[in-house]
PDB file of N, CA, C and O in Angstrom:
ATOM      1  N   MET A   1     -23.222   5.682  -0.146  1.00  0.00           N
ATOM      2  CA  MET A   1     -23.676   4.788  -1.377  1.00  0.00           C
ATOM      3  C   MET A   1     -22.489   4.984  -2.064  1.00  0.00           C
ATOM      4  O   MET A   1     -21.781   5.991  -2.053  1.00  0.00           O
ATOM      5  N   ILE A   2     -22.264   3.550  -2.889  1.00  0.00           N
ATOM      6  CA  ILE A   2     -21.243   3.195  -3.606  1.00  0.00           C
ATOM      7  C   ILE A   2     -21.378   3.358  -5.002  1.00  0.00           C
ATOM      8  O   ILE A   2     -22.346   3.005  -5.674  1.00  0.00           O
ATOM      9  N   SER A   3     -20.133   4.030  -5.481  1.00  0.00           N
ATOM     10  CA  SER A   3     -20.261   4.427  -6.866  1.00  0.00           C
ATOM     11  C   SER A   3     -20.463   3.317  -7.925  1.00  0.00           C
ATOM     12  O   SER A   3     -19.912   2.239  -7.704  1.00  0.00           O
ATOM     13  N   PRO A   4     -21.066   3.441  -8.852  1.00  0.00           N
ATOM     14  CA  PRO A   4     -21.010   2.465 -10.121  1.00  0.00           C
ATOM     15  C   PRO A   4     -19.640   1.867 -10.198  1.00  0.00           C
ATOM     16  O   PRO A   4     -19.431   0.663 -10.348  1.00  0.00           O
ATOM     17  N   ASN A   5     -18.598   2.918 -10.067  1.00  0.00           N
ATOM     18  CA  ASN A   5     -17.315   2.698 -10.532  1.00  0.00           C
ATOM     19  C   ASN A   5     -16.662   1.494  -9.758  1.00  0.00           C
ATOM     20  O   ASN A   5     -16.059   0.546 -10.259  1.00  0.00           O
ATOM     21  N   LEU A   6     -16.919   1.745  -8.387  1.00  0.00           N
ATOM     22  CA  LEU A   6     -16.739   1.000  -7.439  1.00  0.00           C
ATOM     23  C   LEU A   6     -17.172  -0.515  -7.505  1.00  0.00           C
ATOM     24  O   LEU A   6     -16.437  -1.478  -7.285  1.00  0.00           O
ATOM     25  N   GLN A   7     -18.209  -0.535  -7.774  1.00  0.00           N
ATOM     26  CA  GLN A   7     -19.165  -1.703  -7.788  1.00  0.00           C
ATOM     27  C   GLN A   7     -18.532  -2.662  -9.239  1.00  0.00           C
ATOM     28  O   GLN A   7     -18.415  -3.886  -9.294  1.00  0.00           O
ATOM     29  N   GLU A   8     -18.253  -1.820 -10.139  1.00  0.00           N
ATOM     30  CA  GLU A   8     -17.600  -2.440 -11.357  1.00  0.00           C
ATOM     31  C   GLU A   8     -16.330  -3.035 -11.012  1.00  0.00           C
ATOM     32  O   GLU A   8     -16.119  -4.195 -11.365  1.00  0.00           O
ATOM     33  N   ILE A   9     -15.307  -2.278 -10.258  1.00  0.00           N
ATOM     34  CA  ILE A   9     -14.271  -2.728  -9.674  1.00  0.00           C
ATOM     35  C   ILE A   9     -14.301  -4.126  -8.772  1.00  0.00           C
ATOM     36  O   ILE A   9     -13.583  -5.111  -8.947  1.00  0.00           O
ATOM     37  N   GLU A  10     -15.107  -3.981  -7.979  1.00  0.00           N
ATOM     38  CA  GLU A  10     -15.648  -5.279  -7.055  1.00  0.00           C
ATOM     39  C   GLU A  10     -15.893  -6.433  -7.951  1.00  0.00           C
ATOM     40  O   GLU A  10     -15.256  -7.452  -7.685  1.00  0.00           O
ATOM     41  N   ARG A  11     -16.648  -6.458  -8.900  1.00  0.00           N
ATOM     42  CA  ARG A  11     -17.135  -7.543  -9.713  1.00  0.00           C
ATOM     43  C   ARG A  11     -16.178  -7.939 -10.483  1.00  0.00           C
ATOM     44  O   ARG A  11     -16.189  -9.105 -10.876  1.00  0.00           O
ATOM     45  N   SER A  12     -15.115  -7.029 -10.875  1.00  0.00           N
ATOM     46  CA  SER A  12     -13.687  -7.305 -11.591  1.00  0.00           C
ATOM     47  C   SER A  12     -12.733  -8.425 -10.657  1.00  0.00           C
ATOM     48  O   SER A  12     -12.321  -9.546 -10.956  1.00  0.00           O
ATOM     49  N   VAL A  13     -12.559  -7.517  -9.257  1.00  0.00           N
ATOM     50  CA  VAL A  13     -11.746  -8.490  -8.576  1.00  0.00           C
ATOM     51  C   VAL A  13     -12.470  -9.930  -7.970  1.00  0.00           C
ATOM     52  O   VAL A  13     -11.720 -10.729  -7.410  1.00  0.00           O
ATOM     53  N   ARG A  14     -13.738 -10.209  -8.073  1.00  0.00           N
ATOM     54  CA  ARG A  14     -14.395 -11.142  -7.898  1.00  0.00           C
ATOM     55  C   ARG A  14     -14.056 -12.196  -8.969  1.00  0.00           C
ATOM     56  O   ARG A  14     -14.283 -13.373  -8.688  1.00  0.00           O
ATOM     57  N   ALA A  15     -13.551 -11.894 -10.133  1.00  0.00           N
ATOM     58  CA  ALA A  15     -13.531 -12.799 -11.207  1.00  0.00           C
ATOM     59  C   ALA A  15     -11.773 -13.213 -11.259  1.00  0.00           C
ATOM     60  O   ALA A  15     -11.254 -13.916 -12.126  1.00  0.00           O
ATOM     61  N   LEU A  16     -11.052 -12.559 -10.069  1.00  0.00           N
ATOM     62  CA  LEU A  16      -9.866 -12.952 -10.468  1.00  0.00           C
ATOM     63  C   LEU A  16      -9.635 -14.296  -9.422  1.00  0.00           C
ATOM     64  O   LEU A  16     -10.421 -14.657  -8.546  1.00  0.00           O
ATOM     65  N   SER A  17      -8.520 -14.830  -9.722  1.00  0.00           N
ATOM     66  CA  SER A  17      -8.081 -16.168  -8.782  1.00  0.00           C
ATOM     67  C   SER A  17      -7.904 -15.442  -7.298  1.00  0.00           C
ATOM     68  O   SER A  17      -7.699 -14.237  -7.154  1.00  0.00           O
ATOM     69  N   VAL A  18      -8.019 -16.393  -6.243  1.00  0.00           N
ATOM     70  CA  VAL A  18      -7.495 -16.194  -5.052  1.00  0.00           C
ATOM     71  C   VAL A  18      -6.064 -15.365  -5.251  1.00  0.00           C
ATOM     72  O   VAL A  18      -5.979 -14.204  -4.850  1.00  0.00           O
ATOM     73  N   GLU A  19      -4.879 -16.075  -5.933  1.00  0.00           N
ATOM     74  CA  GLU A  19      -3.648 -15.973  -5.922  1.00  0.00           C
ATOM     75  C   GLU A  19      -3.904 -14.156  -6.457  1.00  0.00           C
ATOM     76  O   GLU A  19      -3.481 -13.299  -5.682  1.00  0.00           O
ATOM     77  N   GLU A  20      -4.457 -13.792  -7.511  1.00  0.00           N
ATOM     78  CA  GLU A  20      -4.662 -12.596  -8.023  1.00  0.00           C
ATOM     79  C   GLU A  20      -5.106 -11.688  -7.015  1.00  0.00           C
ATOM     80  O   GLU A  20      -4.448 -10.706  -6.672  1.00  0.00           O
ATOM     81  N   GLN A  21      -6.245 -12.011  -6.522  1.00  0.00           N
ATOM     82  CA  GLN A  21      -6.723 -11.196  -5.182  1.00  0.00           C
ATOM     83  C   GLN A  21      -5.872 -10.874  -4.284  1.00  0.00           C
ATOM     84  O   GLN A  21      -5.870  -9.662  -4.070  1.00  0.00           O
ATOM     85  N   LEU A  22      -4.947 -11.627  -3.500  1.00  0.00           N
ATOM     86  CA  LEU A  22      -4.157 -11.324  -2.630  1.00  0.00           C
ATOM     87  C   LEU A  22      -2.961 -10.728  -2.883  1.00  0.00           C
ATOM     88  O   LEU A  22      -2.386 -10.067  -2.019  1.00  0.00           O
ATOM     89  N   TRP A  23      -2.423 -10.934  -4.245  1.00  0.00           N
ATOM     90  CA  TRP A  23      -1.554  -9.982  -4.395  1.00  0.00           C
ATOM     91  C   TRP A  23      -2.356  -8.619  -5.105  1.00  0.00           C
ATOM     92  O   TRP A  23      -1.516  -7.824  -5.525  1.00  0.00           O
ATOM     93  N   LEU A  24      -3.506  -8.248  -5.295  1.00  0.00           N
ATOM     94  CA  LEU A  24      -4.033  -6.970  -5.236  1.00  0.00           C
ATOM     95  C   LEU A  24      -4.373  -6.501  -3.901  1.00  0.00           C
ATOM     96  O   LEU A  24      -4.567  -5.288  -3.817  1.00  0.00           O
ATOM     97  N   LEU A  25      -4.468  -7.075  -3.019  1.00  0.00           N
ATOM     98  CA  LEU A  25      -4.719  -6.994  -1.793  1.00  0.00           C
ATOM     99  C   LEU A  25      -3.462  -6.541  -1.046  1.00  0.00           C
ATOM    100  O   LEU A  25      -3.433  -5.538  -0.333  1.00  0.00           O
ATOM    101  N   GLU A  26      -2.592  -7.226  -1.229  1.00  0.00           N
ATOM    102  CA  GLU A  26      -0.954  -6.863  -0.608  1.00  0.00           C
ATOM    103  C   GLU A  26      -0.359  -5.408  -1.389  1.00  0.00           C
ATOM    104  O   GLU A  26       0.302  -4.560  -0.790  1.00  0.00           O
ATOM    105  N   SER A  27      -0.739  -5.324  -2.826  1.00  0.00           N
ATOM    106  CA  SER A  27      -0.445  -4.176  -3.211  1.00  0.00           C
ATOM    107  C   SER A  27      -1.009  -3.077  -2.890  1.00  0.00           C
ATOM    108  O   SER A  27      -0.358  -2.033  -2.935  1.00  0.00           O
ATOM    109  N   ILE A  28      -2.211  -3.086  -2.538  1.00  0.00           N
ATOM    110  CA  ILE A  28      -3.031  -1.965  -2.238  1.00  0.00           C
ATOM    111  C   ILE A  28      -2.507  -1.558  -0.687  1.00  0.00           C
ATOM    112  O   ILE A  28      -2.088  -0.489  -0.243  1.00  0.00           O
ATOM    113  N   ALA A  29      -2.674  -2.634  -0.172  1.00  0.00           N
ATOM    114  CA  ALA A  29      -1.903  -2.425   1.350  1.00  0.00           C
ATOM    115  C   ALA A  29      -0.571  -1.897   1.371  1.00  0.00           C
ATOM    116  O   ALA A  29      -0.545  -0.848   2.015  1.00  0.00           O
ATOM    117  N   ARG A  30       0.501  -2.217   0.927  1.00  0.00           N
ATOM    118  CA  ARG A  30       1.651  -1.525   0.382  1.00  0.00           C
ATOM    119  C   ARG A  30       1.698  -0.077  -0.120  1.00  0.00           C
ATOM    120  O   ARG A  30       2.659   0.595   0.252  1.00  0.00           O
ATOM    121  N   GLN A  31       0.797   0.479  -0.904  1.00  0.00           N
ATOM    122  CA  GLN A  31       0.710   1.468  -1.487  1.00  0.00           C
ATOM    123  C   GLN A  31      -0.009   2.550  -0.261  1.00  0.00           C
ATOM    124  O   GLN A  31       0.246   3.754  -0.218  1.00  0.00           O
ATOM    125  N   ILE A  32      -0.859   1.903   0.610  1.00  0.00           N
ATOM    126  CA  ILE A  32      -1.464   2.818   1.533  1.00  0.00           C
ATOM    127  C   ILE A  32      -0.308   3.110   2.407  1.00  0.00           C
ATOM    128  O   ILE A  32       0.106   4.268   2.461  1.00  0.00           O
ATOM    129  N   ARG A  33       0.293   2.106   3.147  1.00  0.00           N
ATOM    130  CA  ARG A  33       1.315   2.119   4.014  1.00  0.00           C
ATOM    131  C   ARG A  33       2.626   3.272   3.473  1.00  0.00           C
ATOM    132  O   ARG A  33       3.054   4.245   4.095  1.00  0.00           O
ATOM    133  N   GLU A  34       2.952   2.879   2.430  1.00  0.00           N
ATOM    134  CA  GLU A  34       3.861   4.167   1.874  1.00  0.00           C
ATOM    135  C   GLU A  34       3.289   5.497   1.929  1.00  0.00           C
ATOM    136  O   GLU A  34       3.843   6.456   2.465  1.00  0.00           O
ATOM    137  N   ASN A  35       2.142   5.521   1.347  1.00  0.00           N
ATOM    138  CA  ASN A  35       1.304   6.808   1.400  1.00  0.00           C
ATOM    139  C   ASN A  35       1.058   7.309   3.069  1.00  0.00           C
ATOM    140  O   ASN A  35       1.182   8.478   3.432  1.00  0.00           O
ATOM    141  N   GLU A  36       0.799   6.511   3.704  1.00  0.00           N
ATOM    142  CA  GLU A  36       0.540   7.197   5.220  1.00  0.00           C
ATOM    143  C   GLU A  36       1.894   7.429   5.751  1.00  0.00           C
ATOM    144  O   GLU A  36       1.984   8.364   6.546  1.00  0.00           O
ATOM    145  N   TYR A  37       3.097   6.689   5.442  1.00  0.00           N
ATOM    146  CA  TYR A  37       4.705   6.993   5.679  1.00  0.00           C
ATOM    147  C   TYR A  37       4.927   8.285   5.400  1.00  0.00           C
ATOM    148  O   TYR A  37       5.277   9.092   6.261  1.00  0.00           O
ATOM    149  N   THR A  38       4.713   8.616   4.002  1.00  0.00           N
ATOM    150  CA  THR A  38       4.990   9.555   3.344  1.00  0.00           C
ATOM    151  C   THR A  38       4.561  10.457   3.930  1.00  0.00           C
ATOM    152  O   THR A  38       5.436  11.241   4.297  1.00  0.00           O
ATOM    153  N   LYS A  39       3.419  10.756   4.237  1.00  0.00           N
ATOM    154  CA  LYS A  39       2.561  11.711   4.596  1.00  0.00           C
ATOM    155  C   LYS A  39       2.707  12.303   6.124  1.00  0.00           C
ATOM    156  O   LYS A  39       2.580  13.469   6.497  1.00  0.00           O
ATOM    157  N   ASP A  40       2.944  11.392   6.715  1.00  0.00           N
ATOM    158  CA  ASP A  40       3.566  11.213   8.342  1.00  0.00           C
ATOM    159  C   ASP A  40       4.887  11.967   8.172  1.00  0.00           C
ATOM    160  O   ASP A  40       5.145  12.871   8.967  1.00  0.00           O
ATOM    161  N   LYS A  41       5.500  11.745   7.468  1.00  0.00           N
ATOM    162  CA  LYS A  41       7.194  12.484   7.311  1.00  0.00           C
ATOM    163  C   LYS A  41       6.944  13.646   6.721  1.00  0.00           C
ATOM    164  O   LYS A  41       7.458  14.592   7.319  1.00  0.00           O
ATOM    165  N   LEU A  42       6.310  13.939   5.716  1.00  0.00           N
ATOM    166  CA  LEU A  42       5.846  15.503   5.479  1.00  0.00           C
ATOM    167  C   LEU A  42       5.380  16.288   6.384  1.00  0.00           C
ATOM    168  O   LEU A  42       5.765  17.453   6.491  1.00  0.00           O
ATOM    169  N   ALA A  43       4.274  15.619   7.336  1.00  0.00           N
ATOM    170  CA  ALA A  43       4.060  16.677   8.239  1.00  0.00           C
ATOM    171  C   ALA A  43       5.166  16.957   9.302  1.00  0.00           C
ATOM    172  O   ALA A  43       5.285  18.034   9.887  1.00  0.00           O
ATOM    173  N   ASP A  44       5.922  15.922   9.477  1.00  0.00           N
ATOM    174  CA  ASP A  44       6.962  16.363  10.319  1.00  0.00           C
ATOM    175  C   ASP A  44       8.048  17.200   9.893  1.00  0.00           C
ATOM    176  O   ASP A  44       8.796  17.690  10.739  1.00  0.00           O
ATOM    177  N   ALA A  45       8.242  17.456   8.428  1.00  0.00           N
ATOM    178  CA  ALA A  45       9.134  18.156   7.754  1.00  0.00           C
ATOM    179  C   ALA A  45       9.096  19.835   8.178  1.00  0.00           C
ATOM    180  O   ALA A  45       8.113  20.484   8.535  1.00  0.00           O
ATOM    181  N   LYS A  46      10.272  20.219   8.039  1.00  0.00           N
ATOM    182  CA  LYS A  46       9.808  21.891   8.491  1.00  0.00           C
ATOM    183  C   LYS A  46       9.816  22.603   7.157  1.00  0.00           C
ATOM    184  O   LYS A  46       9.091  23.592   7.053  1.00  0.00           O
ATOM    185  N   ASN A  47      10.554  22.217   6.113  1.00  0.00           N
ATOM    186  CA  ASN A  47      10.963  23.031   5.152  1.00  0.00           C
ATOM    187  C   ASN A  47      10.866  22.294   3.976  1.00  0.00           C
ATOM    188  O   ASN A  47      10.964  21.072   4.090  1.00  0.00           O
ATOM    189  N   PRO A  48      10.661  22.870   2.640  1.00  0.00           N
ATOM    190  CA  PRO A  48      10.649  22.193   1.742  1.00  0.00           C
ATOM    191  C   PRO A  48      11.664  21.243   1.058  1.00  0.00           C
ATOM    192  O   PRO A  48      11.456  20.310   0.282  1.00  0.00           O
ATOM    193  N   GLU A  49      13.193  21.897   1.720  1.00  0.00           N
ATOM    194  CA  GLU A  49      13.902  20.698   1.393  1.00  0.00           C
ATOM    195  C   GLU A  49      13.964  19.456   2.069  1.00  0.00           C
ATOM    196  O   GLU A  49      14.672  18.520   1.696  1.00  0.00           O
ATOM    197  N   GLU A  50      13.189  19.442   3.112  1.00  0.00           N
ATOM    198  CA  GLU A  50      12.967  18.188   4.080  1.00  0.00           C
ATOM    199  C   GLU A  50      11.874  17.181   3.190  1.00  0.00           C
ATOM    200  O   GLU A  50      12.045  15.968   3.074  1.00  0.00           O
ATOM    201  N   HIS A  51      10.952  17.788   2.711  1.00  0.00           N
ATOM    202  CA  HIS A  51       9.618  17.588   1.648  1.00  0.00           C
ATOM    203  C   HIS A  51      10.406  16.699   0.807  1.00  0.00           C
ATOM    204  O   HIS A  51      10.028  15.532   0.699  1.00  0.00           O
ATOM    205  N   LEU A  52      11.482  17.104   0.178  1.00  0.00           N
ATOM    206  CA  LEU A  52      12.075  16.349  -1.323  1.00  0.00           C
ATOM    207  C   LEU A  52      12.819  15.334  -0.476  1.00  0.00           C
ATOM    208  O   LEU A  52      12.816  14.256  -1.069  1.00  0.00           O
ATOM    209  N   GLU A  53      13.570  15.256   0.896  1.00  0.00           N
ATOM    210  CA  GLU A  53      14.147  14.216   1.047  1.00  0.00           C
ATOM    211  C   GLU A  53      13.319  12.873   1.357  1.00  0.00           C
ATOM    212  O   GLU A  53      13.600  11.707   1.079  1.00  0.00           O
ATOM    213  N   VAL A  54      12.130  13.451   2.067  1.00  0.00           N
ATOM    214  CA  VAL A  54      10.931  12.356   2.631  1.00  0.00           C
ATOM    215  C   VAL A  54      10.486  11.796   1.238  1.00  0.00           C
ATOM    216  O   VAL A  54      10.547  10.577   1.081  1.00  0.00           O
ATOM    217  N   VAL A  55      10.195  12.318   0.563  1.00  0.00           N
ATOM    218  CA  VAL A  55       9.464  11.690  -1.157  1.00  0.00           C
ATOM    219  C   VAL A  55      10.603  10.894  -1.619  1.00  0.00           C
ATOM    220  O   VAL A  55      10.304   9.767  -2.015  1.00  0.00           O
ATOM    221  N   SER A  56      11.862  11.226  -1.660  1.00  0.00           N
ATOM    222  CA  SER A  56      12.744  10.428  -2.265  1.00  0.00           C
ATOM    223  C   SER A  56      13.520   9.318  -1.405  1.00  0.00           C
ATOM    224  O   SER A  56      14.379   8.570  -1.871  1.00  0.00           O
ATOM    225  N   GLU A  57      13.120   9.331  -0.198  1.00  0.00           N
ATOM    226  CA  GLU A  57      13.756   8.534   0.980  1.00  0.00           C
ATOM    227  C   GLU A  57      13.611   6.770   0.925  1.00  0.00           C
ATOM    228  O   GLU A  57      12.591   6.082   0.885  1.00  0.00           O
ATOM    229  N   PRO A  58      15.077   6.364   0.942  1.00  0.00           N
ATOM    230  CA  PRO A  58      15.120   5.183   0.339  1.00  0.00           C
ATOM    231  C   PRO A  58      14.493   4.361   1.687  1.00  0.00           C
ATOM    232  O   PRO A  58      14.021   3.247   1.460  1.00  0.00           O
ATOM    233  N   LYS A  59      14.474   4.815   2.931  1.00  0.00           N
ATOM    234  CA  LYS A  59      13.658   4.184   4.172  1.00  0.00           C
ATOM    235  C   LYS A  59      12.175   3.217   3.857  1.00  0.00           C
ATOM    236  O   LYS A  59      11.709   2.207   4.384  1.00  0.00           O
ATOM    237  N   ILE A  60      11.770   4.045   2.803  1.00  0.00           N
ATOM    238  CA  ILE A  60      10.101   3.825   2.602  1.00  0.00           C
ATOM    239  C   ILE A  60      10.001   2.088   2.304  1.00  0.00           C
ATOM    240  O   ILE A  60       9.344   1.254   2.929  1.00  0.00           O
ATOM    241  N   THR A  61      10.966   1.887   1.036  1.00  0.00           N
ATOM    242  CA  THR A  61      11.072   0.564   0.670  1.00  0.00           C
ATOM    243  C   THR A  61      11.812  -0.389   1.387  1.00  0.00           C
ATOM    244  O   THR A  61      11.618  -1.568   1.092  1.00  0.00           O
ATOM    245  N   THR A  62      12.929  -0.014   2.604  1.00  0.00           N
ATOM    246  CA  THR A  62      13.379  -0.937   3.101  1.00  0.00           C
ATOM    247  C   THR A  62      12.363  -1.296   4.571  1.00  0.00           C
ATOM    248  O   THR A  62      12.577  -2.329   5.205  1.00  0.00           O
ATOM    249  N   GLU A  63      11.383  -0.418   4.947  1.00  0.00           N
ATOM    250  CA  GLU A  63      10.390  -0.478   5.813  1.00  0.00           C
ATOM    251  C   GLU A  63       8.938  -1.474   5.774  1.00  0.00           C
ATOM    252  O   GLU A  63       8.293  -2.175   6.554  1.00  0.00           O
ATOM    253  N   ILE A  64       8.893  -1.035   4.320  1.00  0.00           N
ATOM    254  CA  ILE A  64       7.865  -2.015   4.372  1.00  0.00           C
ATOM    255  C   ILE A  64       7.720  -3.373   3.994  1.00  0.00           C
ATOM    256  O   ILE A  64       6.642  -3.918   4.234  1.00  0.00           O
ATOM    257  N   PRO A  65       8.615  -3.999   3.450  1.00  0.00           N
ATOM    258  CA  PRO A  65       8.663  -5.436   3.167  1.00  0.00           C
ATOM    259  C   PRO A  65       8.463  -6.440   4.483  1.00  0.00           C
ATOM    260  O   PRO A  65       7.844  -7.496   4.615  1.00  0.00           O
ATOM    261  N   PRO A  66       9.357  -5.543   5.501  1.00  0.00           N
ATOM    262  CA  PRO A  66       8.913  -6.663   6.678  1.00  0.00           C
ATOM    263  C   PRO A  66       7.709  -6.395   7.257  1.00  0.00           C
ATOM    264  O   PRO A  66       7.133  -7.340   7.797  1.00  0.00           O
ATOM    265  N   ILE A  67       7.121  -5.148   7.268  1.00  0.00           N
ATOM    266  CA  ILE A  67       5.677  -5.364   7.568  1.00  0.00           C
ATOM    267  C   ILE A  67       4.719  -6.109   6.820  1.00  0.00           C
ATOM    268  O   ILE A  67       3.654  -6.527   7.273  1.00  0.00           O
ATOM    269  N   LYS A  68       5.168  -6.267   5.578  1.00  0.00           N
ATOM    270  CA  LYS A  68       4.133  -7.151   4.473  1.00  0.00           C
ATOM    271  C   LYS A  68       4.495  -8.587   4.941  1.00  0.00           C
ATOM    272  O   LYS A  68       3.622  -9.426   5.163  1.00  0.00           O
ATOM    273  N   ASN A  69       5.877  -8.840   5.087  1.00  0.00           N
ATOM    274  CA  ASN A  69       6.076 -10.449   5.067  1.00  0.00           C
ATOM    275  C   ASN A  69       5.178 -10.721   6.476  1.00  0.00           C
ATOM    276  O   ASN A  69       4.287 -11.570   6.479  1.00  0.00           O
ATOM    277  N   ASP A  70       5.453 -10.039   7.490  1.00  0.00           N
ATOM    278  CA  ASP A  70       4.841 -10.523   8.755  1.00  0.00           C
ATOM    279  C   ASP A  70       3.152 -10.528   8.442  1.00  0.00           C
ATOM    280  O   ASP A  70       2.344 -11.446   8.584  1.00  0.00           O
ATOM    281  N   GLU A  71       3.020  -9.594   8.121  1.00  0.00           N
ATOM    282  CA  GLU A  71       1.256  -9.235   8.108  1.00  0.00           C
ATOM    283  C   GLU A  71       0.703 -10.129   7.318  1.00  0.00           C
ATOM    284  O   GLU A  71      -0.397 -10.521   7.708  1.00  0.00           O
ATOM    285  N   PHE A  72       1.140 -10.629   6.235  1.00  0.00           N
ATOM    286  CA  PHE A  72       0.610 -11.435   5.256  1.00  0.00           C
ATOM    287  C   PHE A  72       1.238 -12.880   5.017  1.00  0.00           C
ATOM    288  O   PHE A  72       0.997 -13.629   4.070  1.00  0.00           O
ATOM    289  N   ALA A  73       1.979 -13.072   5.941  1.00  0.00           N
ATOM    290  CA  ALA A  73       2.358 -14.580   6.079  1.00  0.00           C
ATOM    291  C   ALA A  73       1.577 -15.462   5.955  1.00  0.00           C
ATOM    292  O   ALA A  73       1.771 -16.347   5.122  1.00  0.00           O
ATOM    293  N   ILE A  74       0.325 -15.443   6.879  1.00  0.00           N
ATOM    294  CA  ILE A  74      -0.989 -16.608   6.549  1.00  0.00           C
ATOM    295  C   ILE A  74      -1.458 -16.647   4.920  1.00  0.00           C
ATOM    296  O   ILE A  74      -2.165 -17.599   4.588  1.00  0.00           O
ATOM    297  N   SER A  75      -1.127 -15.748   3.997  1.00  0.00           N
ATOM    298  CA  SER A  75      -1.463 -15.931   2.476  1.00  0.00           C
ATOM    299  C   SER A  75      -0.536 -16.792   2.012  1.00  0.00           C
ATOM    300  O   SER A  75      -0.763 -17.531   1.054  1.00  0.00           O
ATOM    301  N   GLU A  76       0.807 -16.761   2.779  1.00  0.00           N
ATOM    302  CA  GLU A  76       1.803 -17.799   1.803  1.00  0.00           C
ATOM    303  C   GLU A  76       1.240 -19.082   1.892  1.00  0.00           C
ATOM    304  O   GLU A  76       1.496 -19.837   0.954  1.00  0.00           O
ATOM    305  N   ILE A  77       0.444 -19.559   2.919  1.00  0.00           N
ATOM    306  CA  ILE A  77       0.119 -20.860   3.110  1.00  0.00           C
ATOM    307  C   ILE A  77      -1.021 -21.326   1.994  1.00  0.00           C
ATOM    308  O   ILE A  77      -1.297 -22.490   1.700  1.00  0.00           O
ATOM    309  N   LEU A  78      -1.508 -20.328   1.543  1.00  0.00           N
ATOM    310  CA  LEU A  78      -2.848 -20.527   0.419  1.00  0.00           C
ATOM    311  C   LEU A  78      -2.107 -20.944  -0.759  1.00  0.00           C
ATOM    312  O   LEU A  78      -2.703 -21.193  -1.807  1.00  0.00           O
TER     313      LEU A  78
END
């Protein structure tokens, strides 16, 4: 069952322009990738110091843009 909050968000998204919807979709995808990247790296970390290194790792921001640019290249055409 979909929650009323989620249905309200869906209605709000429909009211956005296509450009705004694409921006939102890309932003959500980027956040999910960053969260998954961090989660995977934290699972590999062996001690709390490594956890801190993973969370503040600059590699996250350098790895995500190439993925985004390739994956969402079609949206640039619109």
